[in-house]
N, C-alpha and C positions, 0 to 999 in steps of 0.2 A: 149668715152668722156663723154656721159651723165651719165654713171655709176660713173665716177670719180667725176663729179660735184655733184651728189646726195650724194656721200660719204662726200664731203667737207661740204655740207649743213647740213648733219647729225652731223658732227663734231662740226660745229658752234652751233647747237642746244644744244648738250651735254655740250660744253664749256660754253655757256651762263647760263645754269642751274647750273653748277658747280660754276661759278663766283658769281651768285646771292646768292647761298647757303653760299659761303665764306663771302660775304658782310654781310649777315644776322648774321652769327656767330661772325664776328668781331665786329659788332655793338652791339650785345647782350653782348659780352665780355666786352665792354667798357660802358655798361649800357646805350645804346642809342637805339632809334627806327630805325630798318633797313630801314624803309620808308624815313628816313631823309638823307640817303646816296644815291647819284645819280651816276650812271655809265656813263662815257663818253667813247663811243666806238671809239677808234682811228682807222681811216679808211685810213690812208696814204697808197697809192698804192693798196688798196683793190678794186677788181672789184665791179661794181655797183650791180650786182645780189646778191652778198654776203651781201652787206650793206642792200639791200632791205629785204633780209631774216632776218637779225638781227633786223631791224625795226619791221617786222612782229612778231618777238618773244617778243618784248617789249622794245627794246632799244629806249630811248627817247632823247638822245643827241649823236650826232656824232661829233668827233673832228678831224679837219684836220690841217696838218702842213703847207700846202702851199695854198696861196690865190687862185690861178687859179684852183687848184684841188677842193677846196671847192665850188667855183662858178660853175664849170662844172658839178659836181655831183648833186648839188642842182637842176640844170636845168632838170635832168632826174629822180629824186627821188620824191616820194610823201612825202613832208615835213610837211604836215598839223599837224601830231601828234609828230613831232620830231624837236628838235632844232639843229642848227649847231654852233659849237664853233671853232674859230681859236685858236689853241694851240701852233703853231710854232712861231718863231721869225718874227715880222712884220717889213719889210723894209719900209723906208720912201716913196719910189716910188710906194708902193702897197697900201697905205692907202686909196686913192681915190677909188680903186676897191673894197675894202672889206667893207667899210662903207655902211650900209644898206643891206648887204648880210648876215653877221653873226649875230646870236642872241647875241653872246658875244665874245669879244676878250680877251683871257686869258693871253696875253703875253705883256701887256703894261709895258715898263720898263724905260721910260724917259719922261721928259716934252716935248721934241721935238715931239715925236710920239703922245702924248696926245693932243698937240696943233693942229696937223694936223687932228686928229680924230674929234676934236671939230669943226674945220673949215668945213670939208666935211660933217659932220653931220648937220651943220647949212645950208649948201648949198642944202642938200636933205631933210631938214625938218624932221630929225629923231633924236632920242636920242640913243646913243650907250652905252651898258652895257660893263664894262671892269673889269678884275681882274688885279692887279698889280703884275708883276712877280718879286720875290725876289731872289737874288743870295745868298742863305742861306749858301753855302759853300765857299763864297768869291773866286770863281774860275775865273781867268782872261779870260779864253776861253769861258765862259758862259755869256749869257744875264741875265739881271735882276738888279734891284736896290739893293745896299747893305743895310743890315738891319738898319744900323745907319743913312742912308739917306732917309729911307722910309717915315717917318713922314713929312719931308720937302717937298717931292714930292707930297704927298697927299694934303698938304696945297696949293701947286702951282696949282694942278689940280682943286681945289675947285672953281677957278674963271671961269671955263668953264661950260657953262649952258647946253651943249649938251652931257655931259658925266655923267654916273652913275657909281660910284665905288662900286662894289658888293663884293669885298673881295680880297684875295691874292692867288697867285699860286707860286709853287716852283718845281724845279727839283734838288734834292740833288745830291751831288757827287756820282759817280759810286762806289758802295760798294759790298763787297764780300758776305755779309750776311744781312738779315733783321735787325739783332741786331746792325750791324754797321750803318745802315741807321737811326735807331730809334732816336739817339740824334738830328739829323737834323730835323726830323719830330716834335720832342718835342719842339725844338727851334722855328719852324714855328708856332706851336700852341700857344706858349707863346706870340710870336709877334702878332699873329692874335687877341688874347684876349686883349692884350695891346692896339692895335689900335681900337678894338671894344668898349673899355671902354672910349675912348676919346670923349669929347663933341665937335664935329666938328662944330655945329651950322649951319649945312647945310644938307638938306635932300637928296642931291646928293651922300652922302656917307652912305652906309649901308652894314656893314660887315656880309654878308649872307653866303658867300662861302669860303671854304678853299680847294683849289684844289692841291692835292699832292698824290703821290702813282701811280705806274704803274704796269705792269703785274707781275713783280718779287716781289713787296713789298706792294701791295695795301692793304692787310689785316693789316699789321703793321701800315700803314698810317692811316687807319680807327681807330685803337685802340689808335692812338695818336691824333685824332681829325679831320681828313679829312672828308669832306662831299661831295666832288667831287673826283672820282678816274678815271684816264685816262688809259684804258686798251685796248691794240691792239693785241699783239701776243697771249696772253692767250685766246682771243676770236676767232680771225681769223686764227691763226697759223702763222708760220714764214713767213716773207715777202720774195718775190723773190729778 
C-alpha cells in the first residue's frame, strides 16, 4: 500500500513538472511571461495527502467543485501559502456556507447569486472576489451568463459593495480537438478585452483574470489569452 502511494506521489511530482513546462512553453509561444499564468489544481475527490503533496511542490491555488468538499479540505490543509477557489456551480442554498471560506468564487452566473453573496459578505464583514461565468457555447445544459447579457449583469453587480469582479471564467463545449476548442477561447478573450476596456466608474470591477482551459486543452487556452487554467486529471490522474 505504501509503495502504491509513493508511486502516486511520484507521478504527481512528474505531472506537475510537465504541466509547468507546458504552461511556460504556451506562454512564451504567445509572447507572455510564464509567471503571469496561474495553475488552479482541481482537487475534486482527490485525497488530502495528494493535495498536500501538490501544495508542497508549488501549487498555489486549489479549485473545488463542491462547497462542502472545499470547506472540509481547508480544515485539514495548511492553506497559508495557497488559495482556494470554488469552480463548480454555486447553488443558492450553499452561498451562506461558502462566503468567507473561498478566496474566489469563479462561477457566479446570475444577479440572484451575486445578491446573496453580497448579503452574506456583509453579514460576515468580508469582501468576496468573484469571476463571472460565461456560457460561451450558448449551451442550454450549462451554467453561465450568455455573452450578450454579460455587460448588463456586470452593471447590476456594481451596486453591491461587498463583491469584487476580478474577471471571467468559461467552460467551452466538449470538443474533439484543441483546434475545435480554439474559437471558443478566442471569443472569450475578445469578450474579456471588451469588458476590460469599459469605463465602469467603479473600482469593484477589475478584469485581472481570464479562467479557461482544463487538462485536455490548457495550452491552447493560454495561447488564446487565459491566465488561470484549471487542471485536475493531468496533475492527479483519473478520478475514481
